[in-house]
C-alpha positions as CSV (number, residue, x, y, z in Angstrom):
1,M,15.0,24.5,-18.3
2,L,16.5,21.1,-17.4
3,L,14.7,17.9,-18.3
4,R,15.3,14.8,-16.2
5,P,15.4,11.7,-17.5
6,S,13.2,8.8,-16.3
7,P,14.5,6.2,-14.3
8,S,14.0,3.7,-17.2
9,L,16.1,5.6,-19.5
10,C,18.9,5.9,-16.8
11,Y,18.7,2.1,-16.4
12,L,18.9,1.3,-20.0
13,S,21.8,4.1,-20.5
14,L,23.4,2.3,-18.0
15,A,23.4,-1.2,-19.0
16,M,24.4,0.0,-22.6
17,A,27.3,1.8,-21.0
18,L,28.1,-1.5,-19.1
19,L,27.8,-3.3,-22.4
20,A,30.1,-1.1,-24.3
21,A,32.8,-0.7,-21.8
22,A,33.1,-4.5,-21.4
23,P,36.1,-5.8,-23.4
24,A,35.0,-8.5,-25.8
25,S,37.1,-11.2,-23.6
26,A,35.2,-10.4,-20.4
27,Q,32.6,-12.3,-19.0
28,Q,28.8,-11.6,-20.3
29,L,27.0,-9.4,-18.1
30,K,23.7,-10.7,-16.8
31,I,20.6,-8.6,-16.7
32,A,17.0,-9.4,-15.3
33,V,13.9,-7.5,-15.0
34,I,11.2,-7.7,-12.3
35,D,7.6,-6.6,-12.6
36,P,6.9,-4.9,-9.0
37,N,3.2,-4.7,-9.6
38,R,3.2,-8.6,-10.2
39,I,5.5,-9.4,-7.3
40,V,3.2,-7.4,-4.8
41,E,0.1,-8.9,-6.3
42,E,1.1,-12.4,-6.1
43,S,3.2,-12.2,-2.7
44,P,1.4,-13.7,0.2
45,Q,2.9,-11.0,2.3
46,Y,0.6,-8.4,0.5
47,E,-2.4,-10.4,0.9
48,E,-1.8,-11.0,4.7
49,A,-1.2,-7.1,5.2
50,R,-4.3,-6.4,3.0
51,Q,-6.4,-8.7,5.4
52,T,-4.6,-7.4,8.5
53,L,-5.5,-3.6,7.4
54,S,-9.0,-4.7,6.7
55,T,-9.5,-6.4,10.1
56,E,-8.1,-3.4,11.8
57,V,-10.3,-0.9,9.9
58,A,-13.5,-2.9,10.2
59,E,-14.0,-2.8,14.1
60,R,-13.4,1.0,14.0
61,E,-15.8,1.6,11.2
62,A,-18.5,-0.6,12.8
63,D,-18.0,1.5,15.7
64,L,-18.5,4.8,13.4
65,L,-21.6,3.2,12.2
66,D,-22.9,2.6,15.7
67,Q,-22.4,6.2,16.3
68,Q,-24.0,7.5,13.1
69,E,-27.2,5.2,14.1
70,S,-27.4,6.5,17.5
71,I,-27.4,10.3,15.7
72,D,-30.1,9.3,13.5
73,R,-32.2,7.8,16.3
74,L,-31.7,11.0,18.3
75,E,-32.6,13.2,15.1
76,S,-35.8,11.3,14.5
77,K,-36.6,11.6,18.1
78,L,-36.2,15.5,17.8
79,E,-38.1,15.6,14.5
80,R,-41.0,13.3,16.2
81,D,-41.2,14.6,19.7
82,G,-39.6,18.3,19.5
83,A,-42.7,19.9,19.1
84,L,-43.9,18.4,22.4
85,M,-40.8,19.0,24.2
86,R,-39.8,22.1,26.5
87,E,-37.6,24.5,24.7
88,E,-34.8,23.8,27.0
89,E,-35.0,20.1,26.5
90,A,-35.0,20.5,22.8
91,K,-32.1,22.6,22.7
92,R,-30.1,20.2,25.0
93,L,-30.8,17.2,22.5
94,Q,-30.1,19.6,19.6
95,N,-26.7,20.4,21.2
96,D,-26.2,16.5,22.0
97,I,-26.8,15.9,18.5
98,R,-24.5,18.6,17.0
99,T,-21.6,17.4,19.7
100,R,-22.1,13.6,18.4
101,K,-21.8,14.9,14.7
102,R,-18.7,16.7,15.5
103,R,-17.3,13.8,17.6
104,L,-18.1,11.6,14.3
105,R,-16.5,13.8,11.9
106,Y,-13.4,13.9,13.9
107,A,-13.4,9.9,14.3
108,K,-13.8,9.5,10.7
109,A,-10.8,11.7,9.9
110,E,-8.6,10.1,12.4
111,L,-9.6,6.7,11.0
112,Q,-8.7,8.0,7.5
113,E,-5.3,9.3,8.7
114,D,-4.6,6.2,10.7
115,F,-5.3,3.9,7.9
116,A,-3.0,6.1,5.4
117,L,-0.4,5.7,8.0
118,R,-0.7,2.1,8.6
119,Q,-1.1,1.2,4.8
120,S,2.2,3.3,4.3
121,E,3.9,1.2,7.2
122,L,2.8,-2.1,5.8
123,R,3.8,-1.0,2.1
124,T,7.1,0.1,3.4
125,K,7.7,-3.4,5.1
126,L,6.6,-5.2,2.1
127,V,8.9,-3.1,-0.3
128,K,12.0,-3.7,2.3
129,Q,11.4,-7.4,2.1
130,V,11.1,-7.5,-1.6
131,E,14.5,-5.4,-2.1
132,E,16.1,-8.1,0.2
133,V,15.0,-10.8,-1.7
134,V,15.9,-9.3,-5.0
135,Q,19.2,-8.7,-3.9
136,Q,19.8,-12.2,-2.6
137,I,18.5,-13.7,-6.0
138,A,20.8,-11.3,-7.8
139,K,23.8,-12.4,-5.8
140,E,22.9,-16.3,-6.2
141,Q,22.4,-16.1,-9.6
142,N,25.2,-13.6,-10.4
143,I,23.0,-11.0,-11.8
144,D,25.0,-7.8,-12.8
145,L,21.8,-5.5,-13.2
146,I,18.2,-5.8,-12.4
147,V,16.0,-3.1,-14.0
148,S,12.3,-2.8,-12.7
149,E,9.9,-0.2,-13.6
150,G,9.6,1.7,-16.9
151,V,10.6,-0.7,-18.8
152,V,9.0,-0.9,-22.4
153,Y,9.9,-4.6,-23.4
154,F,11.6,-7.4,-22.0
155,S,11.7,-11.1,-22.7
156,E,10.3,-13.7,-20.3
157,R,13.8,-15.3,-20.1
158,I,15.3,-12.4,-18.1
159,D,12.1,-11.8,-15.9
160,I,12.8,-13.1,-12.3
161,S,9.6,-11.7,-10.7
162,A,8.5,-15.4,-10.4
163,D,11.7,-16.3,-8.5
164,V,10.9,-13.2,-6.1
165,V,7.5,-14.2,-5.5
166,E,8.5,-17.9,-5.0
167,R,10.9,-16.7,-2.6
168,L,8.7,-14.4,-0.6
169,T,6.2,-17.3,-0.4
170,E,8.9,-19.6,1.1
171,E,9.7,-16.7,3.7
172,F,6.2,-16.3,4.4
173,R,5.7,-20.1,5.2
174,R,8.8,-20.0,7.4
175,R,7.2,-17.6,9.7
């Protein structure tokens, strides 16, 4: 069985190989670290995406709640007046309730699928923005290697997460 090395181990190995291969007279390599969770949590783009998603879902959830309340009223009516109704009328009401419940289940499943898809779209968009900003900062600050997830320890001196968040905030404000 082949063991697959973790990405952080690969990054660390790459950094060590680069350092070992660099001649003593060569310019010092510059390595930085980013904390992706911090960047996401502190970026205004994340907050906007979260609010957008919440707004999109709220209207549909309210509609589902209305449908459920309508079903509850019909079930109460059937329970209360079922014995007084003609058999045909009671069966029609039972069928209506069953049909509405089925539609509600489908609508809930559709909402969950749409929510997951939209969440994925927004996450992908944010990841792309973060990657672009990280690359810009790396070029501007002449950083040779930026390491992300899976790092066991890093000093604040090499953490550029605040720079990334600051740049994301600037880009957000310019829109």
